[in-house]
LUMLUMDREN-2810 file (N, C-alpha, C; in Angstrom, 1 decimal):
<atoms>
<atom><aa>M</aa><ch>A</ch><at>N</at><xx>150.4</xx><yy>198.9</yy><zz>14.4</zz></atom>
<atom><aa>M</aa><ch>A</ch><at>CA</at><xx>149.5</xx><yy>199.5</yy><zz>13.4</zz></atom>
<atom><aa>M</aa><ch>A</ch><at>C</at><xx>149.1</xx><yy>198.3</yy><zz>12.4</zz></atom>
<atom><aa>A</aa><ch>A</ch><at>N</at><xx>147.8</xx><yy>198.1</yy><zz>12.1</zz></atom>
<atom><aa>A</aa><ch>A</ch><at>CA</at><xx>147.4</xx><yy>196.9</yy><zz>11.4</zz></atom>
<atom><aa>A</aa><ch>A</ch><at>C</at><xx>147.6</xx><yy>197.2</yy><zz>9.9</zz></atom>
<atom><aa>Q</aa><ch>A</ch><at>N</at><xx>147.7</xx><yy>196.2</yy><zz>9.2</zz></atom>
<atom><aa>Q</aa><ch>A</ch><at>CA</at><xx>148.1</xx><yy>196.1</yy><zz>7.9</zz></atom>
<atom><aa>Q</aa><ch>A</ch><at>C</at><xx>146.8</xx><yy>196.6</yy><zz>7.2</zz></atom>
<atom><aa>P</aa><ch>A</ch><at>N</at><xx>146.9</xx><yy>197.0</yy><zz>6.0</zz></atom>
<atom><aa>P</aa><ch>A</ch><at>CA</at><xx>145.7</xx><yy>197.5</yy><zz>5.2</zz></atom>
<atom><aa>P</aa><ch>A</ch><at>C</at><xx>144.6</xx><yy>196.6</yy><zz>5.1</zz></atom>
<atom><aa>E</aa><ch>A</ch><at>N</at><xx>145.0</xx><yy>195.5</yy><zz>4.7</zz></atom>
<atom><aa>E</aa><ch>A</ch><at>CA</at><xx>143.9</xx><yy>194.4</yy><zz>4.3</zz></atom>
<atom><aa>E</aa><ch>A</ch><at>C</at><xx>143.3</xx><yy>194.0</yy><zz>5.7</zz></atom>
<atom><aa>E</aa><ch>A</ch><at>N</at><xx>143.8</xx><yy>194.1</yy><zz>6.9</zz></atom>
<atom><aa>E</aa><ch>A</ch><at>CA</at><xx>143.2</xx><yy>193.8</yy><zz>8.1</zz></atom>
<atom><aa>E</aa><ch>A</ch><at>C</at><xx>142.1</xx><yy>194.7</yy><zz>8.4</zz></atom>
<atom><aa>N</aa><ch>A</ch><at>N</at><xx>142.0</xx><yy>195.9</yy><zz>7.5</zz></atom>
<atom><aa>N</aa><ch>A</ch><at>CA</at><xx>141.0</xx><yy>196.8</yy><zz>8.0</zz></atom>
<atom><aa>N</aa><ch>A</ch><at>C</at><xx>139.8</xx><yy>196.6</yy><zz>7.0</zz></atom>
<atom><aa>V</aa><ch>A</ch><at>N</at><xx>139.8</xx><yy>195.8</yy><zz>6.3</zz></atom>
<atom><aa>V</aa><ch>A</ch><at>CA</at><xx>138.6</xx><yy>195.3</yy><zz>5.5</zz></atom>
<atom><aa>V</aa><ch>A</ch><at>C</at><xx>137.7</xx><yy>194.4</yy><zz>6.4</zz></atom>
<atom><aa>R</aa><ch>A</ch><at>N</at><xx>136.8</xx><yy>195.1</yy><zz>7.2</zz></atom>
<atom><aa>R</aa><ch>A</ch><at>CA</at><xx>136.1</xx><yy>194.2</yy><zz>8.1</zz></atom>
<atom><aa>R</aa><ch>A</ch><at>C</at><xx>134.5</xx><yy>194.0</yy><zz>7.6</zz></atom>
<atom><aa>S</aa><ch>A</ch><at>N</at><xx>133.7</xx><yy>193.6</yy><zz>8.3</zz></atom>
<atom><aa>S</aa><ch>A</ch><at>CA</at><xx>132.4</xx><yy>193.2</yy><zz>7.8</zz></atom>
<atom><aa>S</aa><ch>A</ch><at>C</at><xx>131.5</xx><yy>194.3</yy><zz>7.3</zz></atom>
<atom><aa>A</aa><ch>A</ch><at>N</at><xx>131.5</xx><yy>195.4</yy><zz>7.9</zz></atom>
<atom><aa>A</aa><ch>A</ch><at>CA</at><xx>130.9</xx><yy>196.7</yy><zz>7.3</zz></atom>
<atom><aa>A</aa><ch>A</ch><at>C</at><xx>131.3</xx><yy>197.2</yy><zz>6.1</zz></atom>
<atom><aa>K</aa><ch>A</ch><at>N</at><xx>132.7</xx><yy>197.0</yy><zz>5.9</zz></atom>
<atom><aa>K</aa><ch>A</ch><at>CA</at><xx>133.3</xx><yy>197.6</yy><zz>4.6</zz></atom>
<atom><aa>K</aa><ch>A</ch><at>C</at><xx>132.9</xx><yy>196.5</yy><zz>3.6</zz></atom>
<atom><aa>K</aa><ch>A</ch><at>N</at><xx>133.1</xx><yy>195.3</yy><zz>3.9</zz></atom>
<atom><aa>K</aa><ch>A</ch><at>CA</at><xx>132.6</xx><yy>194.2</yy><zz>3.1</zz></atom>
<atom><aa>K</aa><ch>A</ch><at>C</at><xx>131.2</xx><yy>194.4</yy><zz>2.4</zz></atom>
<atom><aa>Q</aa><ch>A</ch><at>N</at><xx>130.4</xx><yy>194.7</yy><zz>3.2</zz></atom>
<atom><aa>Q</aa><ch>A</ch><at>CA</at><xx>128.9</xx><yy>194.7</yy><zz>3.2</zz></atom>
<atom><aa>Q</aa><ch>A</ch><at>C</at><xx>128.6</xx><yy>195.8</yy><zz>2.1</zz></atom>
<atom><aa>R</aa><ch>A</ch><at>N</at><xx>129.4</xx><yy>197.1</yy><zz>2.5</zz></atom>
<atom><aa>R</aa><ch>A</ch><at>CA</at><xx>129.1</xx><yy>198.4</yy><zz>1.6</zz></atom>
<atom><aa>R</aa><ch>A</ch><at>C</at><xx>129.8</xx><yy>197.9</yy><zz>0.2</zz></atom>
<atom><aa>V</aa><ch>A</ch><at>N</at><xx>130.8</xx><yy>197.3</yy><zz>0.1</zz></atom>
<atom><aa>V</aa><ch>A</ch><at>CA</at><xx>131.5</xx><yy>196.9</yy><zz>-1.3</zz></atom>
<atom><aa>V</aa><ch>A</ch><at>C</at><xx>130.5</xx><yy>195.9</yy><zz>-2.0</zz></atom>
<atom><aa>A</aa><ch>A</ch><at>N</at><xx>129.8</xx><yy>195.0</yy><zz>-1.2</zz></atom>
<atom><aa>A</aa><ch>A</ch><at>CA</at><xx>128.9</xx><yy>194.1</yy><zz>-1.8</zz></atom>
<atom><aa>A</aa><ch>A</ch><at>C</at><xx>127.7</xx><yy>194.7</yy><zz>-2.4</zz></atom>
<atom><aa>R</aa><ch>A</ch><at>N</at><xx>127.2</xx><yy>195.7</yy><zz>-1.6</zz></atom>
<atom><aa>R</aa><ch>A</ch><at>CA</at><xx>126.1</xx><yy>196.4</yy><zz>-2.1</zz></atom>
<atom><aa>R</aa><ch>A</ch><at>C</at><xx>126.4</xx><yy>197.3</yy><zz>-3.3</zz></atom>
<atom><aa>A</aa><ch>A</ch><at>N</at><xx>127.4</xx><yy>197.9</yy><zz>-3.2</zz></atom>
<atom><aa>A</aa><ch>A</ch><at>CA</at><xx>127.9</xx><yy>198.7</yy><zz>-4.5</zz></atom>
<atom><aa>A</aa><ch>A</ch><at>C</at><xx>127.9</xx><yy>197.8</yy><zz>-5.8</zz></atom>
<atom><aa>A</aa><ch>A</ch><at>N</at><xx>128.6</xx><yy>196.4</yy><zz>-5.5</zz></atom>
<atom><aa>A</aa><ch>A</ch><at>CA</at><xx>128.9</xx><yy>195.6</yy><zz>-6.6</zz></atom>
<atom><aa>A</aa><ch>A</ch><at>C</at><xx>127.5</xx><yy>195.1</yy><zz>-7.1</zz></atom>
<atom><aa>K</aa><ch>A</ch><at>N</at><xx>126.5</xx><yy>194.9</yy><zz>-6.3</zz></atom>
<atom><aa>K</aa><ch>A</ch><at>CA</at><xx>125.1</xx><yy>194.5</yy><zz>-6.6</zz></atom>
<atom><aa>K</aa><ch>A</ch><at>C</at><xx>124.6</xx><yy>195.7</yy><zz>-7.4</zz></atom>
<atom><aa>H</aa><ch>A</ch><at>N</at><xx>124.6</xx><yy>196.9</yy><zz>-6.9</zz></atom>
<atom><aa>H</aa><ch>A</ch><at>CA</at><xx>123.9</xx><yy>198.1</yy><zz>-7.7</zz></atom>
<atom><aa>H</aa><ch>A</ch><at>C</at><xx>124.6</xx><yy>198.2</yy><zz>-9.1</zz></atom>
<atom><aa>Y</aa><ch>A</ch><at>N</at><xx>125.7</xx><yy>198.0</yy><zz>-9.2</zz></atom>
<atom><aa>Y</aa><ch>A</ch><at>CA</at><xx>126.5</xx><yy>198.0</yy><zz>-10.4</zz></atom>
<atom><aa>Y</aa><ch>A</ch><at>C</at><xx>125.9</xx><yy>197.0</yy><zz>-11.4</zz></atom>
<atom><aa>L</aa><ch>A</ch><at>N</at><xx>125.6</xx><yy>195.9</yy><zz>-11.0</zz></atom>
<atom><aa>L</aa><ch>A</ch><at>CA</at><xx>125.3</xx><yy>194.6</yy><zz>-11.7</zz></atom>
<atom><aa>L</aa><ch>A</ch><at>C</at><xx>124.0</xx><yy>195.0</yy><zz>-12.1</zz></atom>
<atom><aa>E</aa><ch>A</ch><at>N</at><xx>123.1</xx><yy>195.6</yy><zz>-11.2</zz></atom>
<atom><aa>E</aa><ch>A</ch><at>CA</at><xx>121.7</xx><yy>195.7</yy><zz>-11.5</zz></atom>
<atom><aa>E</aa><ch>A</ch><at>C</at><xx>121.7</xx><yy>196.7</yy><zz>-12.5</zz></atom>
<atom><aa>Q</aa><ch>A</ch><at>N</at><xx>122.4</xx><yy>198.0</yy><zz>-12.7</zz></atom>
<atom><aa>Q</aa><ch>A</ch><at>CA</at><xx>122.4</xx><yy>198.7</yy><zz>-13.8</zz></atom>
<atom><aa>Q</aa><ch>A</ch><at>C</at><xx>122.9</xx><yy>198.2</yy><zz>-15.1</zz></atom>
<atom><aa>K</aa><ch>A</ch><at>N</at><xx>123.8</xx><yy>197.2</yy><zz>-15.0</zz></atom>
<atom><aa>K</aa><ch>A</ch><at>CA</at><xx>124.4</xx><yy>196.7</yy><zz>-16.3</zz></atom>
<atom><aa>K</aa><ch>A</ch><at>C</at><xx>123.4</xx><yy>195.7</yy><zz>-16.8</zz></atom>
<atom><aa>N</aa><ch>A</ch><at>N</at><xx>122.7</xx><yy>194.7</yy><zz>-15.9</zz></atom>
<atom><aa>N</aa><ch>A</ch><at>CA</at><xx>122.1</xx><yy>193.6</yy><zz>-16.6</zz></atom>
<atom><aa>N</aa><ch>A</ch><at>C</at><xx>121.3</xx><yy>192.8</yy><zz>-15.3</zz></atom>
<atom><aa>D</aa><ch>A</ch><at>N</at><xx>120.1</xx><yy>192.9</yy><zz>-15.3</zz></atom>
<atom><aa>D</aa><ch>A</ch><at>CA</at><xx>119.4</xx><yy>192.1</yy><zz>-14.3</zz></atom>
<atom><aa>D</aa><ch>A</ch><at>C</at><xx>119.7</xx><yy>190.6</yy><zz>-14.4</zz></atom>
<atom><aa>D</aa><ch>A</ch><at>N</at><xx>119.9</xx><yy>189.9</yy><zz>-15.4</zz></atom>
<atom><aa>D</aa><ch>A</ch><at>CA</at><xx>120.2</xx><yy>188.6</yy><zz>-15.5</zz></atom>
<atom><aa>D</aa><ch>A</ch><at>C</at><xx>121.4</xx><yy>188.1</yy><zz>-14.6</zz></atom>
<atom><aa>L</aa><ch>A</ch><at>N</at><xx>122.4</xx><yy>189.0</yy><zz>-14.8</zz></atom>
<atom><aa>L</aa><ch>A</ch><at>CA</at><xx>123.6</xx><yy>188.7</yy><zz>-13.9</zz></atom>
<atom><aa>L</aa><ch>A</ch><at>C</at><xx>123.3</xx><yy>188.4</yy><zz>-12.6</zz></atom>
<atom><aa>L</aa><ch>A</ch><at>N</at><xx>122.4</xx><yy>189.1</yy><zz>-11.9</zz></atom>
<atom><aa>L</aa><ch>A</ch><at>CA</at><xx>122.3</xx><yy>188.7</yy><zz>-10.6</zz></atom>
<atom><aa>L</aa><ch>A</ch><at>C</at><xx>121.7</xx><yy>187.4</yy><zz>-10.1</zz></atom>
<atom><aa>S</aa><ch>A</ch><at>N</at><xx>121.1</xx><yy>186.9</yy><zz>-11.0</zz></atom>
<atom><aa>S</aa><ch>A</ch><at>CA</at><xx>120.4</xx><yy>185.6</yy><zz>-10.8</zz></atom>
<atom><aa>S</aa><ch>A</ch><at>C</at><xx>121.2</xx><yy>184.4</yy><zz>-11.2</zz></atom>
<atom><aa>T</aa><ch>A</ch><at>N</at><xx>122.2</xx><yy>184.5</yy><zz>-12.0</zz></atom>
<atom><aa>T</aa><ch>A</ch><at>CA</at><xx>123.2</xx><yy>183.8</yy><zz>-12.7</zz></atom>
<atom><aa>T</aa><ch>A</ch><at>C</at><xx>124.7</xx><yy>183.5</yy><zz>-12.2</zz></atom>
<atom><aa>Q</aa><ch>A</ch><at>N</at><xx>125.0</xx><yy>184.7</yy><zz>-11.6</zz></atom>
<atom><aa>Q</aa><ch>A</ch><at>CA</at><xx>126.3</xx><yy>184.8</yy><zz>-11.2</zz></atom>
<atom><aa>Q</aa><ch>A</ch><at>C</at><xx>126.9</xx><yy>184.8</yy><zz>-10.0</zz></atom>
<atom><aa>E</aa><ch>A</ch><at>N</at><xx>128.0</xx><yy>184.4</yy><zz>-9.6</zz></atom>
<atom><aa>E</aa><ch>A</ch><at>CA</at><xx>128.6</xx><yy>184.5</yy><zz>-8.3</zz></atom>
<atom><aa>E</aa><ch>A</ch><at>C</at><xx>129.9</xx><yy>185.5</yy><zz>-8.3</zz></atom>
<atom><aa>A</aa><ch>A</ch><at>N</at><xx>130.0</xx><yy>186.2</yy><zz>-7.4</zz></atom>
<atom><aa>A</aa><ch>A</ch><at>CA</at><xx>130.9</xx><yy>187.2</yy><zz>-7.3</zz></atom>
<atom><aa>A</aa><ch>A</ch><at>C</at><xx>132.0</xx><yy>186.9</yy><zz>-6.2</zz></atom>
<atom><aa>W</aa><ch>A</ch><at>N</at><xx>133.3</xx><yy>187.1</yy><zz>-6.4</zz></atom>
<atom><aa>W</aa><ch>A</ch><at>CA</at><xx>134.3</xx><yy>187.1</yy><zz>-5.3</zz></atom>
<atom><aa>W</aa><ch>A</ch><at>C</at><xx>134.7</xx><yy>188.6</yy><zz>-5.3</zz></atom>
<atom><aa>L</aa><ch>A</ch><at>N</at><xx>135.0</xx><yy>189.0</yy><zz>-4.2</zz></atom>
<atom><aa>L</aa><ch>A</ch><at>CA</at><xx>135.8</xx><yy>190.4</yy><zz>-4.0</zz></atom>
<atom><aa>L</aa><ch>A</ch><at>C</at><xx>137.2</xx><yy>190.3</yy><zz>-3.5</zz></atom>
<atom><aa>D</aa><ch>A</ch><at>N</at><xx>138.1</xx><yy>190.9</yy><zz>-4.5</zz></atom>
<atom><aa>D</aa><ch>A</ch><at>CA</at><xx>139.5</xx><yy>190.8</yy><zz>-4.1</zz></atom>
<atom><aa>D</aa><ch>A</ch><at>C</at><xx>139.8</xx><yy>192.1</yy><zz>-3.1</zz></atom>
<atom><aa>V</aa><ch>A</ch><at>N</at><xx>141.0</xx><yy>191.9</yy><zz>-2.7</zz></atom>
<atom><aa>V</aa><ch>A</ch><at>CA</at><xx>141.5</xx><yy>193.2</yy><zz>-1.9</zz></atom>
<atom><aa>V</aa><ch>A</ch><at>C</at><xx>142.8</xx><yy>193.5</yy><zz>-2.4</zz></atom>
<atom><aa>A</aa><ch>A</ch><at>N</at><xx>143.2</xx><yy>194.7</yy><zz>-2.3</zz></atom>
<atom><aa>A</aa><ch>A</ch><at>CA</at><xx>144.5</xx><yy>195.3</yy><zz>-2.6</zz></atom>
<atom><aa>A</aa><ch>A</ch><at>C</at><xx>145.0</xx><yy>196.0</yy><zz>-1.6</zz></atom>
<atom><aa>S</aa><ch>A</ch><at>N</at><xx>146.2</xx><yy>195.9</yy><zz>-1.2</zz></atom>
<atom><aa>S</aa><ch>A</ch><at>CA</at><xx>146.8</xx><yy>196.8</yy><zz>-0.1</zz></atom>
<atom><aa>S</aa><ch>A</ch><at>C</at><xx>147.9</xx><yy>197.4</yy><zz>-0.7</zz></atom>
<atom><aa>V</aa><ch>A</ch><at>N</at><xx>148.1</xx><yy>198.9</yy><zz>-0.4</zz></atom>
<atom><aa>V</aa><ch>A</ch><at>CA</at><xx>149.1</xx><yy>199.6</yy><zz>-0.9</zz></atom>
<atom><aa>V</aa><ch>A</ch><at>C</at><xx>149.6</xx><yy>200.4</yy><zz>0.1</zz></atom>
<atom><aa>I</aa><ch>A</ch><at>N</at><xx>151.0</xx><yy>200.2</yy><zz>0.5</zz></atom>
<atom><aa>I</aa><ch>A</ch><at>CA</at><xx>151.5</xx><yy>200.9</yy><zz>1.4</zz></atom>
<atom><aa>I</aa><ch>A</ch><at>C</at><xx>152.7</xx><yy>201.9</yy><zz>0.9</zz></atom>
<atom><aa>F</aa><ch>A</ch><at>N</at><xx>152.5</xx><yy>203.1</yy><zz>1.1</zz></atom>
<atom><aa>F</aa><ch>A</ch><at>CA</at><xx>153.6</xx><yy>204.2</yy><zz>0.6</zz></atom>
<atom><aa>F</aa><ch>A</ch><at>C</at><xx>154.7</xx><yy>204.3</yy><zz>1.4</zz></atom>
<atom><aa>S</aa><ch>A</ch><at>N</at><xx>156.0</xx><yy>204.5</yy><zz>1.0</zz></atom>
<atom><aa>S</aa><ch>A</ch><at>CA</at><xx>157.1</xx><yy>204.8</yy><zz>1.8</zz></atom>
<atom><aa>S</aa><ch>A</ch><at>C</at><xx>158.0</xx><yy>205.7</yy><zz>1.1</zz></atom>
<atom><aa>E</aa><ch>A</ch><at>N</at><xx>159.0</xx><yy>206.1</yy><zz>1.7</zz></atom>
<atom><aa>E</aa><ch>A</ch><at>CA</at><xx>159.9</xx><yy>207.0</yy><zz>0.9</zz></atom>
<atom><aa>E</aa><ch>A</ch><at>C</at><xx>160.6</xx><yy>206.2</yy><zz>-0.3</zz></atom>
<atom><aa>D</aa><ch>A</ch><at>N</at><xx>160.8</xx><yy>204.8</yy><zz>0.1</zz></atom>
<atom><aa>D</aa><ch>A</ch><at>CA</at><xx>161.2</xx><yy>203.9</yy><zz>-1.0</zz></atom>
<atom><aa>D</aa><ch>A</ch><at>C</at><xx>160.3</xx><yy>203.7</yy><zz>-2.2</zz></atom>
<atom><aa>G</aa><ch>A</ch><at>N</at><xx>159.2</xx><yy>204.1</yy><zz>-2.2</zz></atom>
<atom><aa>G</aa><ch>A</ch><at>CA</at><xx>158.0</xx><yy>203.7</yy><zz>-3.2</zz></atom>
<atom><aa>G</aa><ch>A</ch><at>C</at><xx>157.0</xx><yy>203.1</yy><zz>-2.6</zz></atom>
<atom><aa>A</aa><ch>A</ch><at>N</at><xx>156.3</xx><yy>202.4</yy><zz>-3.3</zz></atom>
<atom><aa>A</aa><ch>A</ch><at>CA</at><xx>155.0</xx><yy>201.9</yy><zz>-2.8</zz></atom>
<atom><aa>A</aa><ch>A</ch><at>C</at><xx>155.1</xx><yy>200.1</yy><zz>-2.8</zz></atom>
<atom><aa>Q</aa><ch>A</ch><at>N</at><xx>154.5</xx><yy>199.6</yy><zz>-1.9</zz></atom>
<atom><aa>Q</aa><ch>A</ch><at>CA</at><xx>154.5</xx><yy>198.1</yy><zz>-1.9</zz></atom>
<atom><aa>Q</aa><ch>A</ch><at>C</at><xx>153.0</xx><yy>197.7</yy><zz>-2.1</zz></atom>
<atom><aa>V</aa><ch>A</ch><at>N</at><xx>152.7</xx><yy>197.0</yy><zz>-3.0</zz></atom>
<atom><aa>V</aa><ch>A</ch><at>CA</at><xx>151.4</xx><yy>196.5</yy><zz>-3.4</zz></atom>
<atom><aa>V</aa><ch>A</ch><at>C</at><xx>151.2</xx><yy>195.1</yy><zz>-3.2</zz></atom>
<atom><aa>E</aa><ch>A</ch><at>N</at><xx>150.1</xx><yy>194.7</yy><zz>-2.4</zz></atom>
<atom><aa>E</aa><ch>A</ch><at>CA</at><xx>149.8</xx><yy>193.4</yy><zz>-2.3</zz></atom>
<atom><aa>E</aa><ch>A</ch><at>C</at><xx>148.4</xx><yy>193.3</yy><zz>-2.8</zz></atom>
<atom><aa>Y</aa><ch>A</ch><at>N</at><xx>148.3</xx><yy>192.0</yy><zz>-3.7</zz></atom>
<atom><aa>Y</aa><ch>A</ch><at>CA</at><xx>146.9</xx><yy>191.8</yy><zz>-4.1</zz></atom>
<atom><aa>Y</aa><ch>A</ch><at>C</at><xx>146.5</xx><yy>190.4</yy><zz>-3.5</zz></atom>
<atom><aa>F</aa><ch>A</ch><at>N</at><xx>145.2</xx><yy>190.4</yy><zz>-3.1</zz></atom>
<atom><aa>F</aa><ch>A</ch><at>CA</at><xx>144.6</xx><yy>189.2</yy><zz>-2.4</zz></atom>
<atom><aa>F</aa><ch>A</ch><at>C</at><xx>143.5</xx><yy>188.6</yy><zz>-3.3</zz></atom>
<atom><aa>P</aa><ch>A</ch><at>N</at><xx>143.5</xx><yy>188.0</yy><zz>-4.4</zz></atom>
<atom><aa>P</aa><ch>A</ch><at>CA</at><xx>142.3</xx><yy>187.5</yy><zz>-5.2</zz></atom>
<atom><aa>P</aa><ch>A</ch><at>C</at><xx>141.4</xx><yy>186.8</yy><zz>-4.2</zz></atom>
<atom><aa>R</aa><ch>A</ch><at>N</at><xx>140.0</xx><yy>186.9</yy><zz>-4.6</zz></atom>
<atom><aa>R</aa><ch>A</ch><at>CA</at><xx>139.1</xx><yy>186.1</yy><zz>-4.1</zz></atom>
<atom><aa>R</aa><ch>A</ch><at>C</at><xx>139.3</xx><yy>186.2</yy><zz>-2.5</zz></atom>
<atom><aa>A</aa><ch>A</ch><at>N</at><xx>139.5</xx><yy>187.4</yy><zz>-1.9</zz></atom>
<atom><aa>A</aa><ch>A</ch><at>CA</at><xx>139.8</xx><yy>187.5</yy><zz>-0.5</zz></atom>
<atom><aa>A</aa><ch>A</ch><at>C</at><xx>138.6</xx><yy>187.3</yy><zz>0.4</zz></atom>
<atom><aa>Y</aa><ch>A</ch><at>N</at><xx>137.3</xx><yy>187.6</yy><zz>-0.2</zz></atom>
<atom><aa>Y</aa><ch>A</ch><at>CA</at><xx>136.1</xx><yy>187.4</yy><zz>0.4</zz></atom>
<atom><aa>Y</aa><ch>A</ch><at>C</at><xx>135.5</xx><yy>186.0</yy><zz>0.1</zz></atom>
<atom><aa>V</aa><ch>A</ch><at>N</at><xx>134.7</xx><yy>185.4</yy><zz>1.1</zz></atom>
<atom><aa>V</aa><ch>A</ch><at>CA</at><xx>134.0</xx><yy>184.3</yy><zz>0.8</zz></atom>
<atom><aa>V</aa><ch>A</ch><at>C</at><xx>133.0</xx><yy>184.5</yy><zz>-0.4</zz></atom>
<atom><aa>P</aa><ch>A</ch><at>N</at><xx>132.7</xx><yy>183.7</yy><zz>-1.4</zz></atom>
<atom><aa>P</aa><ch>A</ch><at>CA</at><xx>131.7</xx><yy>184.1</yy><zz>-2.5</zz></atom>
<atom><aa>P</aa><ch>A</ch><at>C</at><xx>130.4</xx><yy>184.7</yy><zz>-2.0</zz></atom>
<atom><aa>I</aa><ch>A</ch><at>N</at><xx>129.9</xx><yy>185.7</yy><zz>-2.6</zz></atom>
<atom><aa>I</aa><ch>A</ch><at>CA</at><xx>128.7</xx><yy>186.3</yy><zz>-2.5</zz></atom>
<atom><aa>I</aa><ch>A</ch><at>C</at><xx>127.7</xx><yy>185.9</yy><zz>-3.4</zz></atom>
<atom><aa>Y</aa><ch>A</ch><at>N</at><xx>126.6</xx><yy>185.5</yy><zz>-3.1</zz></atom>
<atom><aa>Y</aa><ch>A</ch><at>CA</at><xx>125.6</xx><yy>185.0</yy><zz>-4.1</zz></atom>
<atom><aa>Y</aa><ch>A</ch><at>C</at><xx>124.6</xx><yy>186.1</yy><zz>-4.3</zz></atom>
<atom><aa>F</aa><ch>A</ch><at>N</at><xx>124.3</xx><yy>186.8</yy><zz>-5.3</zz></atom>
<atom><aa>F</aa><ch>A</ch><at>CA</at><xx>123.5</xx><yy>187.7</yy><zz>-5.4</zz></atom>
<atom><aa>F</aa><ch>A</ch><at>C</at><xx>122.0</xx><yy>187.4</yy><zz>-5.9</zz></atom>
<atom><aa>G</aa><ch>A</ch><at>N</at><xx>121.8</xx><yy>186.1</yy><zz>-6.1</zz></atom>
<atom><aa>G</aa><ch>A</ch><at>CA</at><xx>120.5</xx><yy>185.6</yy><zz>-6.7</zz></atom>
<atom><aa>G</aa><ch>A</ch><at>C</at><xx>119.7</xx><yy>185.1</yy><zz>-5.4</zz></atom>
</atoms>
C-alpha cells in the first residue's frame, strides 16, 4: 500500500494549482503577477492507536502564476 503523500501525482497537483489560482484571482488580481506559491502536503494515517500526521512543507516545485 502506498503512503498517502505518494498519491499526490501530477493530475492532483494540477487540480490543486488551478484551485489556488482561482482563489487568488477572487482575492486580488495583483497577487497573481507578483507572487510565487508553494504547495504543501499533509499525510494523515488513522489507526486504532490514533492518527499519525506528517507534514511536508513546500512539497511541490514552486508554481509561478504570472
